[in-house]
C-alpha positions in Angstrom: 0.0 0.0 0.0 1.0 3.6 -0.5 2.9 5.4 2.2 4.2 8.9 2.1 5.9 11.6 4.2 4.3 14.5 6.0 5.2 17.6 8.0 4.1 18.7 11.5 1.0 20.7 12.1 -0.7 21.8 15.3 -4.0 20.1 16.3 -7.2 22.0 16.4 -9.9 21.6 19.1 -11.4 18.1 19.1 -14.7 17.9 17.1 -17.6 15.7 18.0 -18.6 12.7 15.9 -21.0 13.8 13.1 -23.0 11.9 10.5 -21.9 12.9 6.9 -22.5 11.2 3.7 -19.1 10.0 2.4 -17.9 10.5 -1.2 -15.6 8.0 -2.9 -12.2 9.0 -4.2 -10.4 8.0 -7.4 -6.9 8.8 -6.3 -5.2 5.8 -7.8 -5.1 4.2 -11.3 -7.4 1.3 -11.8 -6.4 -2.1 -13.2 -8.3 -3.7 -16.0 -9.9 -6.2 -13.6 -12.5 -4.4 -11.5 -12.8 -7.4 -9.1 -9.3 -8.8 -8.7 -8.4 -11.6 -6.4 -6.0 -11.2 -3.5 -3.3 -12.8 -5.7 -3.9 -10.2 -8.3 -3.4 -7.3 -5.8 -0.4 -9.1 -4.3 1.2 -9.4 -7.8 0.5 -5.8 -8.6 2.0 -4.4 -5.3 5.0 -6.9 -5.5 5.8 -5.5 -9.0 5.5 -1.9 -7.6 7.9 -2.5 -4.8 10.3 -4.7 -6.8 10.5 -1.9 -9.3 11.9 0.4 -6.6 15.3 0.2 -4.9 15.0 -1.4 -1.4 15.0 1.4 1.1 17.9 1.6 3.5 16.6 4.3 5.8 12.8 4.7 5.3 11.5 7.7 7.2 8.3 7.9 9.3 5.4 9.9 8.3 5.4 13.2 10.2 1.7 13.0 11.0 2.5 9.8 12.9 5.5 11.4 14.7 3.5 14.4 15.8 0.6 12.2 17.0 2.5 9.4 18.8 5.7 11.0 20.2 4.0 11.9 23.5 2.2 8.5 23.9 3.5 5.6 26.0 4.6 2.6 23.8 2.2 -0.3 23.4 1.0 -2.5 20.6 0.5 -1.0 17.1 -1.1 -2.2 13.9 0.4 -0.7 10.8 -2.0 -1.1 7.8 -0.3 -1.1 4.5 3.2 -0.8 6.0 4.8 -0.1 2.6 8.5 0.8 2.9 8.4 0.4 6.7 9.4 3.8 7.9 6.5 4.0 10.3 6.9 0.5 11.7 10.7 1.0 12.3 10.2 4.4 14.0 7.5 2.9 16.3 9.6 -0.1 17.2 12.6 2.0 17.9 10.5 3.8 20.5 9.5 0.7 22.2 6.2 -0.2 20.4 5.5 -3.8 19.4 4.3 -3.5 15.7 2.2 -5.8 13.6 3.0 -4.6 10.1 0.7 -5.8 7.3 1.0 -5.3 3.6 -0.4 -7.3 0.6 3.1 -7.2 -0.9 5.5 -9.9 0.3 8.3 -7.8 -1.3 7.5 -4.9 1.1 7.1 -7.0 4.2 10.3 -9.1 3.5 12.3 -5.9 3.1 10.9 -4.5 6.3 11.7 -7.7 8.2 15.3 -7.6 7.0 15.7 -4.0 8.1 14.1 -4.7 11.5 16.6 -7.5 12.1 19.5 -5.4 10.9 18.6 -2.7 13.4 18.0 -5.1 16.3 14.3 -4.6 16.1 13.3 -8.0 14.9 11.6 -8.9 18.2 9.4 -5.8 18.0 8.2 -6.0 14.4 6.1 -8.8 12.9 6.0 -8.0 9.2 3.4 -10.2 7.4 2.1 -10.3 3.9 -1.6 -10.3 4.1 -4.7 -9.1 2.1 -6.3 -7.0 4.7 -9.5 -6.9 2.7 -10.0 -10.5 3.8 -9.0 -10.6 7.4 -7.1 -8.8 10.2 -5.2 -10.5 13.0 -7.1 -11.5 16.1 -5.1 -9.3 18.4 -5.6 -6.2 20.5 -3.8 -2.9 19.9 -3.2 0.5 21.4 -2.7 2.2 18.0 -3.9 1.6 14.4 -1.9 3.5 11.8 -3.4 3.9 8.4 -1.3 6.3 6.4 -2.2 7.0 2.8 -4.1 3.8 2.8 -5.0 3.8 -0.9 -4.9 1.1 -3.6 -6.0 0.8 -7.2 -7.8 -2.4 -6.3 -11.4 -2.5 -5.1 -11.7 -2.7 -1.4 -14.3 -1.7 1.2 -12.0 0.7 3.0 -14.7 1.6 5.5 -15.1 -2.1 6.5 -11.3 -2.5 7.0 -11.0 0.6 9.1 -14.0 -0.3 11.2 -12.7 -3.8 11.8 -9.3 -2.4 12.7 -10.9 0.1 15.1 -12.7 -2.7 16.8 -9.2 -4.2 17.7 -8.3 -1.2 19.8 -8.1 -1.4 23.6 -9.9 1.3 25.6 -7.7 4.4 25.3 -6.3 3.2 21.9 -6.3 5.4 18.9 -7.1 5.1 15.2 -4.9 7.4 13.0 -6.0 7.8 9.4 -4.1 10.1 7.1 -5.3 10.5 3.5 -4.3 12.6 0.5 -6.4 15.8 0.4 -4.9 17.2 -2.9 -3.2 16.0 -6.0 0.6 16.5 -6.0 2.4 17.0 -9.4 3.8 13.5 -9.2 0.5 11.8 -8.1 -0.7 8.8 -10.1 -4.0 10.4 -10.9 -4.0 13.9 -12.4 -7.7 14.0 -12.9 -8.7 17.7 -12.1 -12.2 16.5 -11.0 -11.0 14.1 -8.4 -12.6 14.6 -4.9 -10.9 13.6 -1.7 -13.3 12.7 1.2 -12.8 14.9 4.3 -11.9 13.4 7.7 -15.5 13.8 8.8 -16.7 12.0 5.7 -14.3 9.2 6.5 -15.3 8.8 10.1 -19.1 9.0 9.6 -19.7 5.6 7.9 -17.6 3.9 10.6 -20.6 4.5 12.8 -18.6 4.8 16.0 -20.7 5.4 19.0 -20.0 8.8 20.8 -20.3 6.9 24.1 -17.3 4.8 23.2 -15.3 7.0 20.8 -13.9 10.6 20.7 -12.6 12.4 17.6 -9.5 14.0 18.8 -8.6 15.5 15.5 -10.2 15.9 12.1 -8.5 18.6 10.1 -6.9 19.3 6.7 -3.5 20.8 7.2 -1.1 21.9 4.4 2.5 20.9 4.1 5.4 21.2 1.7 6.1 17.7 0.2 9.1 16.4 -1.8 8.3 14.2 -4.7 10.3 11.2 -6.0 12.2 13.4 -8.5 13.1 16.0 -5.9 10.4 18.5 -6.8 8.5 20.3 -4.0 4.9 21.3 -3.8 2.3 22.3 -1.3 -0.2 19.5 -0.6 -3.0 18.9 1.8 -3.4 16.0 4.3 -6.7 14.8 5.6 -6.0 13.8 9.2 -8.4 11.8 11.4 -7.5 10.7 15.0 -10.1 8.8 17.0 -9.6 7.6 20.5 -11.5 4.6 22.0 -12.8 5.7 25.4 -14.6 2.5 26.5 
C-alpha cells in the first residue's frame, strides 16, 4: 500500500462525531480487472515495490510522529506498511508492531531492516490481504497512512474492523491525501478527496465509546520522488476509543 511523508502541524480543538454522507475518491489508477483476487493485488504491489530500490533508511510519516511521540509505547497495527518507515520508527521507540501489507516484497524488506537494526523482536511483518482478514489481536494504535490502492476494497469495513481491535484508550490514526501532487498517479482535475468527517461518519462509532481528537486538513510542503517540492493537503483523522 502507498505510504508517504508528511510535515508537522498543530492540532485543532477536538470535534464531536457527526453523520456525513461519504464521497468516494479516485486517487489511484485502476487495473483492468475491476474485481481482482488477493493474488492479483499481491502481484500488482509486488511489482510496484520490486521496481523500486530497497529502502535503507525509510522515514516515518510526520503526522505519525506528531501524534505518537508523547504517547506511551504499546501494541501497534500498521495497515499497508509499505517501505516500513512508520513501523521502524515505532519499534525504535518501544512499540510492538504488527506490520501488514499485501506485498511480500514490502514485508520481507521490512523484516530484513528490522533484524539489521536489532528490532526483529518488536516488528512482525506479514504479507496479508487485509481486505480478507485482520489478526485476532488487540492494539493501542492503528496506523493507516495514505491507505490507498488501485484495487477495489471496502475501506470503511477494513478501518471499522481495525478500530474494533483497539483497547480502551487506543487510537485510530487515518491520514489521507487531500490534494493532487504534481507526481501523483491520478492527475484528474475533478478528483474529490473525502474529508476526515466524511471518512469517520460511515464507521458509525458510538459517541459513548469513541472521541474524535482530530479531524482537520493541514497543508505541508512535500518532496516528490524526483526532488520537486509542492504544497499538498493531508486529511487527518484521529479517533480515541474511550470504552
